[in-house]
N, C-alpha and C positions, 0 to 999 in steps of 0.2 A: 283381305278385305273383310269386315263385321257387315252384319244386316244392315245397320244405320246407314253405316256408308253407303254398299248398295242403294240402299231408298234413293239417299240420296244423291247417285251419281245417277240411276234412271231416271228419278225427275228434270237432273239436271238434261239429261237428253232429250227429255220432251221440252224444255222450256226453248233447248235450242233449236232444236227443230221449227217450234213454231212462233218464237219470238226471234226470227232471225234479222238484222238491222234494220229491215226496211219494214216488216212484218206484212211480206212480200207475200210469206205463206199464209199466213192467216188468212192473208186478204182475199188468199183464190178457196176457201172452203166454202162448202155451202152457206150460205145465210144464217141459217138453222141451226149449222155447227157455229157457226161463228158466233150466233144471241150467247147458247149455252155453256162454251168452252171459254170464253174471252177473260171473266169475273172470276172463274175458277182458278183458271193456267195463270192469269196477274196474282191470285193470291200465294199461290204456291211460289211464284216466282218471287214472291216478294220474301216469302219465308228462307229460301234458298239464299236471296241477295243480302240479305238483314242476318244472315247465321239464328234464325232461328231454332227451338228446340228440336227434339227429335217428336216427341209428341204434337205440337203447331204444324210440321211436315206432315204426319201422318193424318189428322186434321184436315189439311187442304187438299193430301192425293184423294182424302175419303169421299168429299165433294167435290173434284173435276170425277171421279169415276161416278159421283151419282148422275152427274152432267151429262158425263159421257156416253149412261145406258140410253140415257132418252132419244139418241143421233148414233148410236150404233151403225145404223146399216148405214147411214150418208159419212160415215167416216174414210178416208184416205187407206189404205192396205200398212202404209209406214208409220202414221200416227196409230192406226188399230195396235198394231203389235208395240209399239215404247207402251201404249197404255196397257196392254196385255203386260208387260215385263212390268213396267211399274206397280202393276197390280201384284205380280205375283213375289216382286220386293216386297210389298207393304204388306202380304201374310207373312215372310221371314220374320221383319222386324219385330211383329207382335209377337212371336212363337219366345 
Protein backbone atom coordinates (compact mmCIF):
# COMPACT_ATOMS: atom_id res chain seq x y z
CA UNK A 1 0.00 0.00 0.00
CA UNK A 2 1.42 3.37 -1.04
CA UNK A 3 1.54 6.50 1.11
CA UNK A 4 -1.42 8.12 -0.66
CA UNK A 5 -3.52 4.99 -0.10
CA UNK A 6 -2.49 4.90 3.58
CA UNK A 7 -3.67 8.50 3.91
CA UNK A 8 -7.02 7.65 2.30
CA UNK A 9 -7.39 4.60 4.53
CA UNK A 10 -6.61 6.59 7.70
CA UNK A 11 -9.02 9.34 6.64
CA UNK A 12 -11.75 6.79 5.96
CA UNK A 13 -11.31 5.26 9.43
CA UNK A 14 -11.87 8.68 11.00
CA UNK A 15 -14.97 9.25 8.88
CA UNK A 16 -16.30 5.75 9.62
CA UNK A 17 -15.95 6.37 13.36
CA UNK A 18 -17.51 9.82 13.51
CA UNK A 19 -20.04 9.67 10.69
CA UNK A 20 -21.78 6.46 11.61
CA UNK A 21 -25.29 5.86 10.27
CA UNK A 22 -27.12 8.02 12.78
CA UNK A 23 -24.25 10.37 13.70
CA UNK A 24 -24.54 9.01 17.23
CA UNK A 25 -20.79 9.23 17.82
CA UNK A 26 -20.62 12.84 16.60
CA UNK A 27 -23.63 13.82 18.69
CA UNK A 28 -22.03 12.30 21.79
CA UNK A 29 -18.89 14.43 21.46
CA UNK A 30 -18.56 17.53 23.63
CA UNK A 31 -20.34 20.48 22.03
CA UNK A 32 -17.12 22.42 21.38
CA UNK A 33 -15.60 19.40 19.61
CA UNK A 34 -18.73 19.05 17.47
CA UNK A 35 -18.55 22.71 16.49
CA UNK A 36 -14.85 22.64 15.60
CA UNK A 37 -14.78 19.31 13.76
CA UNK A 38 -18.12 19.02 11.96
CA UNK A 39 -17.26 21.12 8.91
CA UNK A 40 -13.68 19.81 8.45
CA UNK A 41 -14.92 16.23 8.81
CA UNK A 42 -17.66 16.86 6.24
CA UNK A 43 -15.09 18.36 3.86
CA UNK A 44 -12.77 15.37 4.24
CA UNK A 45 -15.67 12.94 3.84
CA UNK A 46 -16.76 14.69 0.66
CA UNK A 47 -13.26 14.46 -0.83
CA UNK A 48 -13.21 10.73 -0.07
CA UNK A 49 -16.72 10.11 -1.35
CA UNK A 50 -16.16 12.01 -4.59
CA UNK A 51 -12.74 10.48 -5.22
CA UNK A 52 -10.95 13.81 -4.90
CA UNK A 53 -7.26 14.18 -5.66
CA UNK A 54 -4.51 13.42 -3.18
CA UNK A 55 -3.84 17.15 -2.90
CA UNK A 56 -7.48 17.87 -2.06
CA UNK A 57 -7.40 15.17 0.59
CA UNK A 58 -4.17 16.51 2.12
CA UNK A 59 -5.71 20.00 2.31
CA UNK A 60 -8.85 18.62 3.97
CA UNK A 61 -6.70 16.66 6.43
CA UNK A 62 -4.70 19.80 7.24
CA UNK A 63 -7.90 21.74 7.95
CA UNK A 64 -9.16 18.93 10.17
CA UNK A 65 -5.90 18.87 12.12
CA UNK A 66 -5.98 22.63 12.63
CA UNK A 67 -9.50 22.36 14.02
CA UNK A 68 -8.66 19.35 16.17
CA UNK A 69 -5.72 21.20 17.71
CA UNK A 70 -8.19 23.68 19.21
CA UNK A 71 -10.02 20.93 21.11
CA UNK A 72 -7.29 18.32 21.57
CA UNK A 73 -7.82 18.05 25.33
CA UNK A 74 -11.52 17.32 24.83
CA UNK A 75 -11.15 14.55 22.22
CA UNK A 76 -12.09 11.01 23.18
CA UNK A 77 -9.08 8.69 23.21
CA UNK A 78 -10.24 6.65 20.21
CA UNK A 79 -10.74 9.72 18.02
CA UNK A 80 -7.48 11.29 19.17
CA UNK A 81 -5.64 8.09 18.26
CA UNK A 82 -7.17 7.96 14.78
CA UNK A 83 -6.36 11.62 14.21
CA UNK A 84 -2.77 10.93 15.21
CA UNK A 85 -2.61 8.03 12.72
CA UNK A 86 -4.04 10.37 10.10
CA UNK A 87 -1.38 12.97 10.90
CA UNK A 88 1.43 10.46 10.42
CA UNK A 89 -0.11 9.14 7.21
CA UNK A 90 -0.36 12.72 5.95
CA UNK A 91 3.30 13.34 6.67
CA UNK A 92 4.32 10.21 4.81
CA UNK A 93 2.13 11.14 1.83
CA UNK A 94 3.94 14.48 1.54
CA UNK A 95 7.37 12.86 1.39
